[in-house]
Structure formats: C-alpha cells, structure tokens
N, C-alpha and C positions, 0 to 999 in steps of 0.2 A: 507577678514580677516584684522585685525588691523596691521598697519605698525607703528613702533615707534622706538625711539632711547633710548637705555638704559642709555647712558651718554650724554645727550643733551648739557651739559655745554661746551663740546669741540667744538660745532658748532661755538662758538664765535671766534675760531681761523680762521674761513673763512675770517675775517676782514683783515687778512694778505695778502690775494690774491690781492685786489686793490692796496695795498702798493707795492707789488712786480711788478705789471703792471706799476705803476707810475715810479718806479726806473728803470725799463727796458727801457721805452720810453725816459726817461731823459738821460740815458747812450747812447742810439742810437743817440741822437742829439749832444752829446758832443764828440763822437768818430769820428772826421773828420781828414783827412790827409792834412797837409799843404804843398804847393808847392811854390817855389820861382818864378816860371813862369807858366803861363797857357798853355804854349806850351807842357809841359810834359804830363799833363793829356789828352790833345787833341790827343797826339800820342799813347796813350794807347787805344787799341781796346777793348772795353767792350761790352759784349752781354747784352741782356735784363735781368733785375732783375728777379730772380726766385720767383714765387709766394709762394714758400715754405721756403723762407729764414728765416721766423720767427718760423719755426717748433720747434727748440730746446727750445725756450722760451715758446711756446705753450704747449709742453710736460711737462716742469717744472711746468707751471701753473696748468695743469691737475693733475700732481702728487701731488701737494700741496693740491688741493681740495679733491682728492680721499683719501689721507692719513688722512686728518681731519675727513672726513665722517667715515672712518674705526675706528678712535678713539672714535667717538660718538656711536659706536656699534649699527648699524641699525639691526632690527630684524622684523620678520613677524610671526604673529600667524597662524599656519597651522591647528590647531584643536581647536575648541571653544565649550565649554559646557555652555549653557545658560538655566536657568530654573527659573520659578517663583514658590515659595513655600509659604505655610502658616506656619509661624514659631512662636515659643514661646522661651523665654529666660529662661533657667533652670540652676540652680547651684546645684550640688550634693555635700552635706557636709557629709563627712565620718568620723566617730569616729574611731581613731586608738589607743585608750587607751589599756592598757594591758588586760583589761577584755574581749576584743574581741578575746582572745585566747581560750575562753570557747568553747568546742566542743559539742554543743547540737544540731547541725544540721546534717542531712544526705543528702549527695549529691552524686548521681550516685552510691548508694549502700555503700558509705564509710562515716565514721564520719569525719566531717570537722569543722574547727573553724568558728566563725561568720564572720570574715572579708573575708575569702576565699569564703564563700557562697554569701556574699553581692557582691563581685566583679564578681562572675560568673553570677549573675542576672543582674548587671549593664551592662555587655558587650553586650548582645543582645539588651538591651534597647537603647544603643548608636548606635549600628549598624542599627537599624530600623528607626532612625531619618531621616527626609528629610527636610532640611532647618532650623531646630531648632538650635539655638546657645546654646551650653552647656559649663559650666565652672565646675571646681572642687575645693573644699576646703577640707583640712584635718585638724582635730583638736583632741586634747587630753587635756593636761594642757594649751596649747596655740593653736592658729589657724593660718594657713597661706594658701595662694593660691597655689594650685598645677597646675591649668591651668585657664587662663582667658576665657571669653566666646569665643567660636570658632565653626566653622563648619568643621574644620579639624578633623574628627572623628578618623582617623588613629593616629594622634598625641595624641589625647585624650586617646585612648586605650593604647598607649605606656606609657603615664604618669600614667594611672590607674594601669598598671602592676607593676609600681615602688612603689606603695603605700604599706606600710607595718607597722606593729605594732612596736612601739618604735621609729619611725622617728621623733616624737615630744615628748617633756617632758611630763611625765605621769600625768594623771588627767582627769577630764571630764569637760571641759569649754563649755557647750552648748551655753551659751550666746555669747561667743566669736566666736563660729562657725557660728552663725546666722549673727552677725555683719560683719564678714569678707565676708560672702556670699553677704550681702547687698551692700558692697563696690563694688562688681563685677557687681551689677545690677542697681546701682543708676543712671547711665547715659544711661540706656537702654530706648529706645522709644517703645518697644514692648507693646502691650496691655496686654499680659499675661506674668507675671514674677513669677517664681516659685522657691522655695527652697525645695529640698528633703533632709530631715535631718535624717541620719542614725545613731542611737546611741543605746547602750545597758545599759546605766547607768543613774545616776542622777547627776545633776550639783553639783560639789563640789569645783570648783575653777573658776578663771577668774575675770576680772574687771567688767564685765557687767552681771547682772543676766538675766536669760532666759525671764522673763516677760517684762523687760525693752527692751530687744532686740526684742521681739514679737511686742511691741507697735511701735517700730521704723519701723518694717516691714509693719505693718498695715498702718502707716502714708505714706509710700512710695507706697502702693498698691501692696505689694508683699505677695503672699500666701505661707505659710510654711506647708509642709506635713511631720510631724514628723513620723518616722518609728521606733518603739520600737523593737529592735532585741533581741530575747531570751525570757526567762520567769523568774518568781520569785521563781521557784522551784530549788532544788539543781541540779547543772549541772557539768559534768566532766571538770576539769580545770587542765592544766599541772603545776606541782609544782617543777619539776626537773627531773633528770635522775638517774636511778638505777646504782650505780658504778660497780656492778657486771655484769649486762646484757647490760647496755647502753640504755635500753629502757626508754621511757618517763613515769614518774610516775604521775598519776592523783589523784585528790581528788574531791569529790562532794562538791561544794561550792554554796552558794546563793549569786548571784550578783544582788543587788536591782535595780529595774527599776521603776522610778517615773512616773507611768502612768498619774497621775493627772497633773503633771507639763507639760508633753507633750500634753495632751488634752487641757490645757489652752492655750498653744502656738498656736495650731491649731484653737481653737475657736477665739482667738484674731485676727488672720490674715485671717480668712475665709477659712482656709485649712481643713484638715481632719487627725485625728490621727489614725494610724493603727498599730496593734501589729502583728509582724511577728515571730511567734514561729515555723513556718513550711516554708519550701522552697516555696511551692505553693502559700502561702499567700504573700510572698515577691515578687514573680513574678506578682501577681495580682495587687499589689500596683503600680508597674511601668506601668502596662497596663492602669491604670486609668488616667494617664497623657494625654493619647490620647483624652480624653473627654473634655479637657480644651478648652476655646476659643483661637483662634489663631489670629495673626496679619499678614497682607500681607508683604512679604519681597521678593525682587527680588535679585537674585545673578547671577553674570556673572563671570565665571571662565575660564581663558585661560590655558589649560592644557599642551600645548606644543608650543614652539617657534622655528623658524628656524633662525639661525644666518646668517646674510647677510654680515657682515663685512669682511669675508675672500675674497669675490669677490672684494670689494673696496680696500682692502689692496693689493691684487694681481695687480689690475689695476694701483694703485698708484706706486708700485715698477716698473712695466713695463714701465709706462710713464717716470719715473725718469731715468731708464736705457736707454730708447730710446732717451731722450733729451741729455744725456751725450754722447752717441755714435754719434749722428748727429752733435753735437757741436765740436767734435774732428775729424770728417771725412768730409762728404759732405759739411757741412756749417761751416767749421772751419774759424775763423777770425784771421787775423794778429793783433798783438798788436799795 
C-alpha cells in the first residue's frame, strides 16, 4: 500500500538535526576544566569513560527527528480501490424555470411536477454510471454550474437534491444553458462528450441564442441531446392557494415547447431530440446514453488511510523525556 506524507513541507525541518549535532560536538570540545597544576587531575581516580555518556544528546537528537516526522503526518493506505473503466463526459443541463411546476406527469401513481419527475429519472441514471464523469448545470433566465465534472456520484446526487425551481432568475435561456455546459467540457479529453438538455419551454432570454450555442458545441465536438419535457396541450399548473381551504389551485395552461428549435440543436451537434411527455420515455432517453462510444479512463481511489503520526509523536516525546531524565541523573554534568 502507498506510504506518503500529508504535510511533506515539514520535512525541511530535519535540516536542524545536523546543526544540533554540530553545536553539541563544539560544546563538548569547549567544556574543559582548567587546573593550576597537573598533580591535581593525576590524583583524581577516574574510571573508564562510559560508552553511554552521549545518551542524553542521542535521545534529544532522536526526539527532534521523530517530532519533525510527526508534523509531516505520515500515513499509509490500508484499502485501495483500483479500476479501469470506459468513461464519457456528460453534463446534465436542467431547466429550473417556473414552468417546470406544471403537473402533467404521473410518478408512482401520483401527479408530480416536471422537475420532480426529471430528478427521479436522473437519480438512477447517475447511480448506474461506472467511470463516467458527470457535471450539472441549472438554468432559467441565467445559467450556472451546480457541479463540475466528477465521479463522486454521492456528492452529485446531494447537489441534485438541492436543485429547485426559482433558484435562478426566471426565464428560459437555453443558449446560456448550453454555453455554460460547454465551459465544463471544453478541457475534457474524452472521446465522447455529451450534454443532456432538459427543458420544457422555448428560448425567451439570454445573451446567446440556441443556434449559436449549438454551432459552438458542434465546433468542439460535443453532442447535445435536447429533451423536451411536457406537451403543447393544456396542463395543470399551480396558480396559488385557496384562502379558505389552503389547497393549491390549478389552472389548465398551455406552455409552448419549441420542438423545431430543439430539433435544430440536436441536428447541428449530431445528437438526437426526444420528447418526453411520459415518464417511460424520459427513462428511455437516459438509457440511450449507454450506446455512445466511450474513451478509456483509469481511476485509482484510496478509500481509507491509516494515520501513522501518533506513533512518531509518541516516540519523539518519549525520547525527549528520556534525554531530560538521563541528563539530570546518571549522566549529569557539572557546570
């Protein structure tokens, strides 16, 4: 398993160890006792020098080394996950305009709004990925990145759960949604790069029109799969609450969906336009991504590390204590 230091910059402090050794040896040479006559030291009965007389200094030296290593945070990987996968880079662009409140879908026997159903279908799509990098963009009147490209699907699902209608100024800027998605993909080296564009309206704002954005995607080799959510028929739409009962009041409204515009985006980029007016069709759209070409990608993930620095810290403190005790007892020196 891999052995590494989390803070290797602290290893530079080991340069202090030779300096300490130099100062110690220099001090040993200078600490001599002067006598007025050589008869005095001759009369002193001295035994042989102890081979352990440098023990206090040695313990201090070891203490310094161990404490520096502890600061560098040594650690060892104890479980490693290594896999090679065929991956593609995908950005899911989600329309969060207020028109997504229309409840013309049925999910698990209950009427649900368009964004809820889209999220329920996206969840298993993400969970089934193996090695694909996925990013997320949300757009309405403007567009911004909810998540960059990542293989951390747990984080991605958590960010998807936070997506809600009204989190961006209202409107439908399809061109901006595509351009922001392209910014996530432009540095990608994958052979297959895909944008899944989920929207239920037609472009009515934004600085970049959808066709210009589509040509930019085609120039970068990115395929766009526009998914038109809903229909052009009257659909139940929440317009407020009844003050007497507190229940949501609905009206049947027509929310126009520009099929031709979305078809042009797909045609320009080499993708495919699909209309999802039923939950099953929406699931089928995501299943088609599996048929795309893939590019080799190797990923190495260390899922768990064991911290070793407590052992070095303990050894350093022990050596420091041992040196202090020896220098004040067995190997105490007179000034």
